[in-house]
Each structure stands twice: as C-alpha cells, then as structure tokens.
N, C-alpha and C positions, 0 to 999 in steps of 0.2 A: 455471657451468652449471647450468643452473635446473633442481630437484628436487623435485615436489610430493609432501605427507605423503600415502601410502597410506591414507589413513583416508577414510569414509563421506563426509568436507565435500571432497572435490578427486578422486575417480575415482566411476566409472562415471558416470551422469546430471554431477554433479557438477563433474567435469572442467575446467577450464578450458580456455575457447577461445581467450581473447588476442586476437582478429581484430579489427584494424579494415581498413573493409571502404565500396567503394561500387560497387553496383549498376542502372545505367542499365535500368529499361525489361525487369520483371523477368516471368520465365516463367511465365504464366497459366493454368490448368487454369480454362475456364466463364469467365465476364463480367462484368467489375466497371461497373460502373454511371457513365456515363461522367457521371451528374453528381456524384457524389463529388468533390470538391475539396475539400482536405484536410490531414492526416497526424496519423499514429499514432502516436503518441513512447509508450515505457516502455522500460527502465532495466531491470541485473540486474549483482550484483555478481561483480567477475571478476578475481581480486588480480592486478595485473603482473607483481608475484615473488612468489617461494614466501616464506608468513608465517615469523613468527619461532619459532612455537608450532605444533609438529605438528596441536596439540588443539584450534585455533582455528577460529572457528567463520566457515560460510559467509557470514553475514551483513556479514562485516568482508571483505569483496573491493570492489576499485577500484569505482567506476561507469561501468560499459559503456551508452549512451546506444544508442538501436537509433531508426531513422526511416523508417520508411513512408510516402515521399508517392504521396497519389493525386490523378490530373489524366486526365483526355481517356481514362477506361476506364483509364489505365496506374497500375501502382504502381514508383516507383525508390526504394532500400534504400542508407541511407547506415548509418555505427557509427561511433562514437568513443569514446572515453575524454573521460571530464571530467576536464579538466585543474583539480585540487583540492593546497591547498596537499601533501593532503601524497601527491598523486601524482607531482607537479613535484619534489620533492626528493629521491622515491624515485629516480624516473626515472635525475636527478642522480648518487644516488651508486650505480645499478645494482643492490638489493638491499631489501630491507623496512628500514625504520626504527621503523616504529612497532609496538608488541606487539600486545597479546592485544586482542581485540575489549570494545569500548570502555570499556579500563585504563590510562590514561594514566603509571601504577606502571611499567611494561614495558617502557614504549618507552627510546629510547636518547639520551645525554641531548645529541647534539647539536638531537633535535626538539622534548626535552619543554617546555609552556608551547605549540608552536605547533597549528593548529585539527588536529581528528583526523580530521575529517568526509570519506565519499568519496562522497557524492555518487549510491547506487547503491541508494535505496529509492520514489522516485516522480519524475514529470517532466510538470510541467503549461506553458501558456502563458497567457500574460498581459499585456497590455498589452505586446504585440508580442514578447517574449523568453520564454525556456522559462528554468521555475523547476526547475533540479533540488536533490530537496532528501536528508536524512538527517537523523532528529529529533536527532541530538546535536550539530548545529552549527548553521552560519546559513545561511543562502542565495544559491547557486553559481549567478550569473546567465550561461547563456549563449546564443547564435544559433540560433534552434531550423530555421533551413533549413539552415548551412554547420555545424553544431555547437559552434561552435569558444567555448572556455572567452571570458568579462568576466575573472569572479572573485567570489568571494563580496558581500557586500551589506546593508548593517544602517539603508538607504533614507535612502542620507541623513544617516546619525544619530541620527536619530530611533527608531530600532526599541531599544528598551534588553534587551528576553532576546538571551543569547548562540545561544539555538535556535529552532529552526522545524521542524518536524514535516510530516512529509512527504503529507501528508492535506487539505492544503490544497480546499478546498472554496470556487465560484465559488454568487455568490449571484445567480438566474437574474432577478429584481425590482432590483435597482441595479445586479449588475452586479459588486460587488464584490470581491476576493479574502482570505476569511475565514482566518484559523485560528489553528492555537495556538503555542507550548513549550514547555515543560517544563521540569526543574532549570534553569529560567531561569535563574539567576545563579549559576549551578557544579552539576558534575558531585555527583547524588543530592543536593539539594535540595530542596524541595517549594516553590520556588517556582515557576509559573508565570504567565503572559500572554494573556488573549485579544486579538485584534488584526485592525484588516481593513486592506486595500487598493485605491486606488480604480481603473474603470479605465485611469487615467494610469496606475499604481506607484508611486501618494504613499501614505505612509499614513496614514491619517484618527484614527486612537488608538488608546492600547492600555491592556487594562483588564490589570492585574493582582492575581494568588490565590494561594490556597497551599489545597493537598493535605490529605487526614487523613496519608500515607504516598507514598513515594517508588515509583513503579509506572515500566512503557512502558505510554505515554496515547501507542498509536503513532494510535490514531485519535480523532475524536469526532464529534457528530453536530448539524446545526442546524437550527436554526426561523424564524420570523419574523423569533420578540421575541428566542430563546433559545439559545446554545451550552452542550452538552451534555460532559460527560463522563465516561466509567464509568472507573473504578478496580476493579483486579480486580487480585490481590496477586500480578504477575509482579515480586518489587521488589527492592533489594540493600542493600548495606550496604560501609561500605568495611571489616569486616574478611575477606568474599568476594571483592576486590577486592587485599585483604596475603599473600590466599592462593592465588591468582593462577586460582578457582572463577573457573566463568563469568560473566559481570555479572550473569544474571539468574536469580533461584531463583524456585519455586512457592509461596507459603506457604498450609498451606489452614487456619491459623488466624485470618487476616486477613479479613476482611469486604467486601463488594465494595458499592461506593456507583453512583448519578448522582447526579453534579452540576449543577445547574443554574445558567447565568455570566447573566446578559443580557446582551445584545447595548447598546452605544454607550459614550459619551463618560463619565464622569461616574463610572460602577461601580465598588466596596468591594469589598473582601475581604469585606464585612457583608452586602452585598447576595446572593452564593453561597447558592443552600440545598443540602444534602446529603441524599439519600434514602437510606437500609439497604437493600439485595436483603435477600432468604425467605433464600440460602443462597451459601457461597461454588460458585464457579463460575469458568468460563476463556468469556473472550471479547477479541475481539479488534476488527474490522473490524465497520464499520457499514456496510445499507443505505441507509436512508432512518430523518431524524426528523421529526416533523412535529403541530401544536396542535391540538388536537379539546378548544375550551370552552379547563377552566383545568386539563384535560388531554394533558400530551404522553407522545407514543408514538415510541419506538425502538427499529430492529429490527435483529436482529443473531444474526450462529450465535454460539449457545450452546453448550457442553460440562460433564458433566458434572464433570470435571478436566481438570490440564493438557493442554490441546493439542500443545508444544513441548516432542519428548525432549531438546532441547541444554540447555535450560534444566531443570534437573533437580528434583523437589520441594527443597527445604529442610530437610527432618526426612528426608529417607533412603528416605521410600513409591517405588516402584521403579514405573514408569511406566506406568499403564493403555491402552491404546492401542483399549480398546474406549471407556470417558468418553472419551476427546481424540476422542472424535466427535463435533462440534460439525452441530448444527440450529437453522433459525431458530425468532427467538424474538422477539415483542414486549416490550418492558420500558414499563408505561406508570406513572407520580407522577401524584400530584394535587395540584399549585399549591394550592386554595382547598381542600384540608387541613390541619390540621394535624397530621396523620401524618408521621414519618421514613419509613414505611414503603413499599414499591415498591405499587399499589392490584394491579396484575394482571401476571404474569410467563402470557403465553401460549405458547403452540409452532404455530407457524405451514407446520411442514412435514415428513414425515420424511423428504426427503432429508440424507445428511451430504454438509454443503456449509459454502461457506466462498470468498472472495474475492467478494461483494454485489456487485452493482453497480446503476446505474435509469437513465433518462431524462435524463440531469444537468439540462434543462430545468424540474424536478420537485423539486432540492434544495427541502428543509423545506418541503415543501408535501404536502399530501396528494396519494394516489401510487396508481397499479394493478400498474404492474408494473413489477417487478425476476431479473436473473439472475443465476445464480450458478454456480460452481462445482462441480462435484456426483461423490464418489467412491462409484459403484453395486459395490458386492465379488460381486455376482453374474455379472458380464457375467466372457467371459476376458480373462485378460491372459497375457501371451506377455512376462510381463517380469518381475522380481522389483524393483526399486527404485524410485521417482517422485521425489516435493517431500523439500527436507529434510526436510519434516515427516516425513515416511513417508505420508503420504495419495497414492493415487494417483487421482489424479481423472480420470473419461474421459467423464461427459458436464460438457454447459451447460443448465445450466436454467434454465427462464423459469414464473414464478408471478403470476400473475392475481390481485390481491388484493381487488378487486373479486366476482370471481365462484369464487374458489376453483380452478381451470383451471393444472395445472403440463402442459408438458409439457420434452420433453429430446430430444436427440439424440447419443447414440455415435459414440466420436473411432475405436473400432476394437479390435482384442485388441493392436496393438501399441504405441502409443500413449499420451500423459499431454497434457494443456493446460494451458497457463499460466493465469493471468488473462483475462475476457473485457473487453469492452466494445466499450456501446452509440455507436450512429449515428443519429444524425436522417434519414427522406428527403431532409428540406426544412427550414428554419427556423420554419416553421409547419405540419409536418403532426400531426396526434394524439399526444397519451402513447404512446412505446411504438411508433409507426409509424416503422421504419428497418431495420436490418443490426446484427448484433452480429459484432465483429472480433476474434479469437483469434487467439493461436501452438497449432500441437500437434507437436509435439513426436513423431517415431516411433523411439520407441529399438530399431528392429532395423536398420533402414535408414540412421539416424545423422544425420535432413534435417527441418528442420522447414518446415512450411508456416503460408501468413497466413490464415487461411482466415476467410469471408464470409458471414452464413449472414444470412436473412428475419430480424429478433425475432420474431415471432409466428408463427413457421413455423419453430420449431426440426426437426421433426422429418423436412421433406424436406433438411435433411442442407447443405452447404454449395455456395452460386449460383457460387461461384467461390476457388481457392485461386494465393496467391501463393509462388511457392514456392523455397524457400533450398536452395543448393548445400552449407550443410553443418547440424550442430541447433546452437541455438540454446542457450544453457545457461541454465536455467531462470530465471524474472527474478519479479519480483517488482511495481508497478506500473505502468503508464502510463497515455493517454488521449488522447483526439481533438480535433482544433481546426482547426475550418471556417475555410478559408482567410483571410476576412477577419478574421480574428485575430492572424494572425501578420504583417499590414502596421499592428495600433494603432498 
C-alpha cells in the first residue's frame, strides 16, 4: 500500500498527483486565438512510488510530462510519465529501488550502475522530437504528440558527456540546439562540456572544459560567440553523500564566477576565461545574455544569500528568507580588460522575482522584453504554503529594458503561478508581440487553469483560461513549439 511521507515535500501543495490523463477539447473561459497552432509542454516531478527516505527531495520525483495542444481555437491535454530506465525498473518492482536525490550510495544493489535520471526538469521540441531533460543524466527522447518514450540518446555515440543540462537554448540565427553538461565524466567531477546539435538533430561539436569547483550548473547564458556559465556555490562532495546529507549545500566561503566559453569546434580549456564576482550571492536562472562590443551582459535573478532551504548552508547558518529573495540583476564583464573582476553588477528591478523568460527569438541578442514570476508579499494570500522554495509567486511581471516600464498581473488571493512562457503572435511579429502562457494553481478550490495573457498588456488579465478538473503539482519548466517544429 502506497504511503507518502508526512513532510513538506509530499503534503499540501506538493502532494503527489500520479495522474496520467487525456482531455479532448478542454473547457475554455474566454477565447483562444484561432491562429495559435502548436504545443506547450511542461514537466513536474511526481514520484510514482513513495521514496525510500522520508526526507527525500521534491526534485527527486519521476518526470510527469504535460502537453497542451493548441489548434483551431481549442486546447487538448495529455499527460504521461517519462519512461526512464528508473521508472521502468521500479514499475516492474512495484516500489522505489533508487535512493536519495543524486546519491547513488543509497540505491539498492539491483540497480547500482543504472542511469538514475528522472527526466523531470525541462522539455523542449527539437528536430521533431521532444527532449526530456534532467541535468544529472543523458537526454531522454519522447514523441512530442503521443508522449511515448523512445529512450536515452548519446546522439549516435558522438556525445561524450554523460549528462545533459535542462536549460538548452535554440540559437535563433542557426537553429542549433545549444547545451552543456556538468559532472560530465562522473558524479562530483569538475569536467564539463558545451555542445551544439543542428536542426536535424545531429551533434556538430563538443567543447570540453573544467570549472573551478563542482556546483549546480542548472542554467547558462548564450550569446552570438560565447556560452556563459555562472558558478554559484551550491556545491557537494563525497563526504556529504556518505553521510546521506542533502546532495547540495550552500558554501558562503566560495567565490562566484562567470565563465566565458567560445562557441565552436576546436576550443580547449585554455580558451575559457573566468571572471570573479564582487561577493558571494545566489543565482540560478538566466533571462538572457548578449554582447555589447567587448562587453558581455548577463541577466539573472540574484539573491544576497541561499534561496534553497532544502539545500542548507554547509557551515550551519540558519536559512534567511529575506536574504533569499532574488531580484533581477545585470552582470557585466569586459573581454577587452585584463581584469579578472566583473565590470559591474546592476539591479534592474525591485520585484522579488524568479523563473525569467524572454521572447526566445532574441536568445543571445540585445533584447527589450522579459517576463518573470513575482512574489508580492503586500497582496492578500489565503493559503499558507507556496513553492518548494517557500516563495509564493502571485504575479507575472513584464519588464521593458528599453524604457524601464514594468507591468504585471496578480492572480488573486487563492492562487500561485507556475513558470510563464512566451508565444509569438506570428513568426514575424515584433519582439514581445504575443502571448504569455502559464499554469495558475488555485490552492483553495484545488484546481488549475492554463491562462493566456497578452504579453504587453499584463494588467488586463487573461484573455482565456483552459480549465483542468484537478490541480497540477508544482512544475519546473516548459516551452512552446510552433506546429511547424513538430514535423521537422
């Protein structure tokens, strides 16, 4: 009999759902533009069986992939588990066999040496396939419309890296899928590689490099000529794993770096340049990055201290929820300078924000428009708990970097919002002209709606809501794919 722990990671808003389902023609309030033809895929961790350890992480759940198919003014819904090697062997056993989050020392003997990936962090369509990604394992290939799993890939044996980060980016100029993997040669190693996959799904090249210390390299920045890596000390070591502590801990004694890796074949570790930040901060996701002469700008939500209470301070300092609040910042480094220091760090917004997004047609280029989840603590909240981090994201914010204008939409006192995603109004519409799609979870009624808003008229509220007859579990990331990409 399944019994999940009575812990914060498995109760309340994070209670497992474990529901695979299909809905043809969702109930819609408002009007879905008939011109929208494509898919919004997103994913959340959802453990199919109770974990081996009650203290296990929310991040350790099996990947549940959701598909919202837009067509003819309608939305269809499909949800399936990603059939990873882990999911398959545990399904056969009828119980959990793998242990704690990113700790193979806690696995049962029967599964030791197997790929531990859960495919639960991000999903993107490329070359007509759905890439289901988790940064500690290879890329899982799925069908973007049926959600059937093909299996893990190393791209015909050409990719040496054993891991495939969850925040791949598609270069809007070349159409290449650009990504990296850290701990590339084995758990806790400092080995990484950057690689690009062409629009047909072929690996073009792989650049190997080494980072100053092992840490969670969850996201990265991309510009026309460079891949950018911010090293923030969410780090680990074998002693932590042997003691069955949380895999990661925050180490305030380590510096923050921004690494600049040239894009292209033939690049070696000596070509990588590391810049050191002025102080130790927390930063995870990246809104965008771009070149400005010899300078590189890197936009990321930055907090003064650790934002992850589930990865506690290595030296025992208590979690500080105020210092954990992130605000959008711009880090600037100058490749024309002999200095190893950042040129500047500029705060761009007073919003408490995370999960930044942009019009992906401007990845790696100068841009104006960005969107993000915002926590507004001054608004009423009729619920006690928010995301796993503790943040209660109740607004979607829009910032115009050109004018400095900001506008937002508040979802109401009963709800929190999952990561937004931008959808262009058309392939050739101006930057930022389109829609924002996001899941809104009502924590009182226990239902979720997929809302659609005009991307530059946030204060007007949703133009449409596609209604689900249940509440979705908190998700991580998702992406839009135009119908033309589905048959690539």
